[in-house]
KEGUBA-833529 format. One record per residue (C-alpha): chain; y, x, z. Coordinates in steps of 0.5 Angstrom, whole numbers, plus 500, padded with zeros to 3 digits. Each point is the difference from the previous one (the first is absolute). Layout:
// KEGUBA-833529
 markol  yy  xx  zz
      A   Y   X   Z
...
This chain:
// KEGUBA-833529
 markol  yy  xx  zz
      A 500 500 500
      A 507 503 498
      A 506 500 504
      A 503 495 497
      A 494 495 501
      A 500 502 507
      A 507 499 501
      A 499 493 496
      A 495 498 505
      A 503 502 506
      A 507 496 498
      A 495 494 498
      A 497 500 507
      A 507 501 503
      A 503 494 496
      A 493 495 502
      A 501 502 507
      A 506 496 502
      A 498 494 495
      A 493 500 504
      A 504 499 506
      A 504 495 498
      A 494 496 497
      A 497 501 507
      A 506 497 504
      A 500 494 495
      A 494 497 503
      A 502 500 507
      A 503 494 503
      A 507 497 499
      A 505 504 504
      A 506 497 504
      A 505 500 494
      A 495 495 496
      A 500 495 505
      A 505 494 500
      A 505 500 505
      A 503 494 503
      A 506 499 504
      A 500 496 506
      A 506 495 501
      A 502 499 507
      A 503 493 501
      A 506 501 505
      A 502 495 505
      A 505 495 497
      A 505 503 505
      A 500 506 496
      A 503 498 494
      A 506 504 498
      A 500 504 507
      A 500 507 499
      A 500 506 504
      A 506 504 501
      A 499 508 500
      A 506 504 502
      A 501 508 499
      A 500 504 507
      A 508 501 498
      A 502 493 499
      A 496 498 506
      A 504 505 504
      A 506 498 497
      A 499 493 502
      A 498 502 507
      A 507 503 501
      A 504 495 496
      A 496 493 501
      A 494 500 505
      A 500 493 500
      A 498 500 492
      A 494 505 502
      A 497 495 505
      A 501 494 495
      A 496 505 494
      A 495 502 505
      A 499 493 502
      A 499 497 493
      A 495 506 499
      A 496 498 506
      A 500 493 498
      A 498 501 493
      A 494 504 503
      A 498 495 505
      A 500 495 495
      A 495 504 496
      A 505 502 494
      A 499 507 500
      A 496 505 504
């Protein structure tokens, strides 16, 4: 066998190795990406309609704490009521 034929046979084996690996992998069971994904719709209480949590950055929180502490208490009670109603975690 000449050097060219040996090289050709080696390249052919090298080409077939990934092909065999792919074909062997295709006979396995289905993976997660082939399964259907369902998104559960959670029904919120009717009291939550239009109720949204108020998020503040720390800088705004401290500024309001200095200038209007009553507003901070109202925002905290609003967020707590929404949590107690089950509108958010």
